[in-house]
N, C-alpha and C positions, 0 to 999 in steps of 0.2 A: 547956446546957439548951434554948436556942432551936434548935440543930442537931438535937437528939433529936426535938423536936416537928416540925420540918420533915421529917425522915426518916419519922417516923410518919405524918404527913399525906400525904406522897407515896406511901407504901406503901398507905394506905387508899384513896387515889384510884385507884391502879393496880388494886387488888383490886376496886373498884366497876366499873371499866372492863372488867376480865376477866369478871366475873359478867354484866354487861350484854351483852357480845359472846356469851357462852355461851348466855344466855337467848334472844337473837335467833336464833342458829344452831339451837337446839333447836326453837323455834316454827316456823321456816322448814322444817326437816326434817319435822316432824309434819304441816304443811300439805301437803307433797309426798306423804307417805305416804297421807294421807287422800284426796287427789286420785287417787292410783294405785288405792286400794281401791274407790273409787266406779266407776272405769273397769273394774276387774275384775268387779264385779257386773253392770255394763251389758254387758260382753263375754259373760259366761256366759248372760245372758238373751237376747241377740241370737243367739248361736251355737246355743242349744238351742231357741229359739222359745217358751220358757216364761217367763212374767212373774212367777215365784215371788219372794217376799220373804224366805222363811226359808232362806237360803243360809248355808253356813259357809265362812269364809276362814281358811286356814292360811298364815302368813307364813314364809318361809325365814329364820329368825333365826340358825340355826347357820352357814349359809354366807354371811351378810351380803350376800345378793343381793336383787334386786328381783323375784324369782320368787315367785308365790303360787299356792296350789291352792284353787280354789273348787268346793264340792260342793253339789249340790241333787238333789232327787227327779227321777226320769225321768217320773213321772206325779203328778197331784195327790194330796195326802195329808199326814199329819203327818211331820215330819222323822224320819229313821232307821227308819221303819216300811216303807219301800219301797226298791227299788234306787236307788242314787244314781249320778249321773254326776259325776265330778270332773275338772275341766279345770286343767291347769298353764298359767299365764298369765305372760308376761314381756314385756320390751322397754318402750320408751317409750310414753306415752299419745299416741295420734293420733286426732283426731276423737272424743275421749271414750271410746276403746276401746284395748285392747292386743292383742297377738298370742297366740293359743292355740298353745302349744308341743307339747302332748300331753295325755294323760289316761288315765283308767281308770274302771272300774265298781266299785262296792262293794255287796255284798249287804246286804239289810235287817238291822238290829239287830246288826251286827258292827262292831267297832272299826276305824277307818281305819288299819290297819297293813299292812305289805308283804305278809304271807302271805294276807290276805283280798282283795286286789285282783285283778281279772281283766279281760280284754278290753282290755289296755293298747295304746296307740297313740302315735305320735309320739315325743317325747323320753322319755316314760315307759318305753319299751321299752329304751332304751340306758342309762338312769340306774338308780339304786338304788331307784326308786319301786315297781317291780313285782317279783314273784317271777320267777325264771328260767323260761323256757318249758320244758315237759316235753320230754324227748327223744322223737323220733318212734319209733313202734313199728317193729320190724324187719319187713321185707317178707316175706310168706309165700312159700315156694318155689313155683315154677310147677308145676302138675300136668299141663300138656299140653305136648306136644313141638311146637316151631315147624314142623317139617317135615310132620307129619300134619294138624294143625289149620289151619295157615297155610302152605300150600305157597309156595315161593319164586316171585316174579314173574318172568316172562320178561325177559331183558335184565339180570339180575343185581341188580335192585332188590328189597329186601325183607328 
């Protein structure tokens, strides 16, 4: 009977220790995430020169990365009623800011989905964030002959 109580007490103590360690780990992780998100907002404001407070942040939960996308209006106004500039931000926090990896523009009143994004730059071009660039239009055939409109230069250049 005493052995059963000793085993039971030991298991309960181990369970309490496990829960305490998990709680501390979770709180520390959340503090790190909050620090990163504050840096993302500061980075967007510094890079765009706009001190807007109504910004949206989308975290990369699927990829389990530390990359976030922060979107805000390109000019003053209510959110989603004007063109938005979205910056993809990643890397460690340095001096209260993080690195802008790329971004894109989003037209007013449209969902932030791949098909609606345009003006992509940086890492957004090579990732799945933006739609593929349209194929260039075929060149129109030349209507003038190089010999009549542009005679060859002396010396063989041309």
